[in-house]
N, C-alpha and C positions, 0 to 999 in steps of 0.2 A: 496364662499357662494352659496349654492344650491338655486334654485328658489322655491317659495312658492307652495303650493298645488293648483291644478287647481280649479278655482272658480265654485261654483254652480250658476245656473241661478236664478235671482231674479225678473223676469217678468218686467225688466226695459223697454223693447220695445214691450210689449204686444199689439198685434193688429197692429203694425207698418208695413209698406211696405217699403222694403229696396232694393236698387240696389248697388252692389259692383263690381267694374271693376277689371280686372286682378286677378281673384279669383281662377283660376285653380292652381294646384300644391300644394306646401307645405309652401308658404310664408304668409305674413301678410294678403293678400286679402282673402285667404282660411280661415285663423284663424278668421278673422273678420266676414265672412259669418257664420261660425260655432257658434261664440259667439252670433251673432244676432239671430240665430235660437234658441239657448238655452235661450235667453232672451224673446222669445215669438213672434218674428217677422216672417213675410213671406219674402222670399229673392229671388231676381233674381241675379244670378252671370253671369258675362261676362268675356271673355278672347279671345285672337286671336288664341289660341291653341285649336282647336275643339275637338281633342281626349282627351286631358287632362281635358277639360271642362266637357265632358261626365263622365269621371272618378270621377271628383269632385262632380258632382250631385249625382252619385251613393253612394258616401261616406256620403253625407250630408242628403240624403232623409229620413233616419230614424229619424232625429231630428225635422222635420217639413216640411212645404210647401216650396219647392225650385224648381225654374225653371232656365233655362239658355238661353243665346243668344250670339252667336259669335260676337265679336266686336274688330276692330282694331282702336284705338283712333286716329291714324294718318289720318284716312279717315272720312271726315264729313258725307258721306252717311252712313257709318257704325254707327256713333254716332246717327244719326237720326233714323236708324233702331232699335237701342237699345232703344231709347225713345218709339218708336212704340211698341216694344215687352213688355216694362214695362207697358205701358198703357193697352195693351191687356191682360196681365197676372196678373198684380197687381192692376190696376186701378190707383187711386191717389198714387203718390210716396211720402212717408214721409221723407225718408233718402236716400241720394245718396253719396256713398263713392268712391272717385277717388283715386284708388290705383296704376294705371298703371304708370310704370316708367322704365327707361333704364339707366344702368350705363356703366362702362367701365373704363379702365385705360390707359392713354397715356401721356407722357411728352408733355407739351404745344407746344414746338418747333417742335415736330414730329406729332402733331395732325392734321389730314386732315379736310378740310371743311366738307366733307361727314360725318366723325365721329362726329364732332361738331353738325351739323344740325340734325343728327339722334337722338342723345340724347336729344336735345332741342325739337324736334318735338314730341317725345313720352312723355317726362317727364314734359315739360312746356306747349307746344302748345296743346298737347293731353288733359292736365288738363283744359286748357282754353276752349277747345271745349266742354268738358263735363260739366264744370261749367255753361257755357252759356246755354247749352241744359237743364240742371237741373233747372236753374233759370226760364227759359221760362215755363217749365213744372209745377213748383210750384207756380208761380206768381198768376194764376187765383184763387187758393185755399187759398192764403195769409197765407201759413204755409209751413214749411219744414226745413230740415237741410241738409247742404252739408258739407262734410268733405274731405279735401285733405291730401294726404300723402306727406310731405316734407322730410326734413332730417336735422340733426344738421350741415351738410356741407353747408347749406344755411347761417349759422352764422360764421363758422370757416374754416380755411384753411387746405388743405391736398394736398400733392404732387400728380400729375397725375390725379387730379379729377376736373380740371377747368370747363369742360363742364357740369358735373353732379352738381357741386356746384353752378354754374351759374343758371342752370335750377331750382334747389331747392330753391335758393334765390328768383327766379322769382315766384315760387309757393307761397312763403310766401307773397310777395308783391301783387300778384293776389288775394290771400285770403283776405288781408286787404282791398283792394280797392273794390272788389266784395261785401264784407260784408256790406259796407256802402250803396251800391246801393240796395242790397237785403233786408236790414232792413226796407226800405220804404214799402215793402209789406210782412213783417212778416217772412222772411226766414233768418235763421242763417247760417253763413259760418265760419268754423274754420279749423285748420290743426293740424296734429301731426308731430313731428320731431324726429324720431328714430335715433339712432346712429348705433348700431350693433344688429340686431335681427337674431338669428341663425336659419337656416333651411338647409336641405341637398343641395339645389341648390347652396348655397354660396360656399361650398367646391369645386364645379366644376368650379367656375369662379375666386376664390381667393386662393392664397397660404395659407396653414395651418399656417405657421409661422407668416404670416401677420395677419391672423384672431386672433391668440393667442396674438399677440402684441396689437391689437386693444382692445381685451377683457380685457387685463391687465390694460388698461387706465381707465376702467369704475370703478365707486365707489365701486361696489359690486364684482369687479374682475371677472365678467362673462358677456357674452352677454345677451341681453333680450331674453326671449322666445317670439315667434311670438304672442302668445295669451296675453302676457303682454302688447304689443302694442295695440292689438285688444280690450283689456279692456278699454283703454283710449278712443278709437274710440267709443265704446259703451256708455261711459259716455258722450261724446260730442254729440252723437246721441239722448241721453235720455233727459227727461225734467229736470233732475238734473242740467243740464248746461244751463238752459233757459235764463240766462242773459249774456251768453258768445257769442260774435261774433267778427270776425276779429282777433282772437287769434291763435298763434302757440304754441302748448304745447309740450315741450321737454320731450320725454320718454327716458331719459338718464341723466347722470351726466355731459355729454360733451357738454354743451350748448355753450361754447365759449373757 
C-alpha cells in the first residue's frame, strides 16, 4: 500500500517557538522540523553533526524562520548551550522535541559494556538531560510541550536490540513520570513510538532483507514515511492534544 499524499500545512503551530534535537540529515528530526515550519512555527534545530546541520538549515530556510545550534546530548554543557541558543534566538520556547537516539545490533552475550552505555547515554540519559533542561526553561512561563521519541521496542522484544529496547522503555517511563511533575506548572510531556520509519540512512546501517522483513510485519505492508511520524509529533505539539500528557503514542501497528 502506497503512502498518502504529503499534507498541507494548517497553521497548527502558528507563532509557536520549537526546538528539535537531532534534526540534521533525512530522519524523523528533519521531517519534524519541516512540518513544524509548514505549520507556522519558528524552529531551532540542533545536531552534533555540524556540517549536516548547516545543510539542513539551507534546505529548510525557504519554509520559514529556522536557526541552528550544534549539540551533543551526552554532554550537559552542550545541552545548556542549546538552552542558551534557544533563549537568544527564539525567546520563550513553546515546544521541545527530543529526537536524539542511537541504535545498534549485537547479541546480548557479545554486547560490551561500552556499547550498552553508549546507547543508553544517547537515547535515554540524553533524553533525560533535555527533558530536565526544557522543563526548567518552560516552568517560569507555566506553559509548553515536550515530546520524546521512543520506539515500539520499548514494548516488545526483538533479538540483538536489548540496549536500544531498554533505553526506549526508559524513555517511556521517563515521559510518564516527568509528565506528572510538569503538569503542576502547565507543561505537557508525551512521546511517540515509531517502529520502522524509512529514510536513506537506515539502508546504511541495516541489511535490506531485514528492512523488508520488518516492513512486511506492518499492517500496511510498508514502513512509515518519516513525515508520517512527524505528523503525530505536530499533533502532540499543537493545542489539539491539550488534555494529553504522560502518553506514548504508537505510530505503527506493532505495539506489542
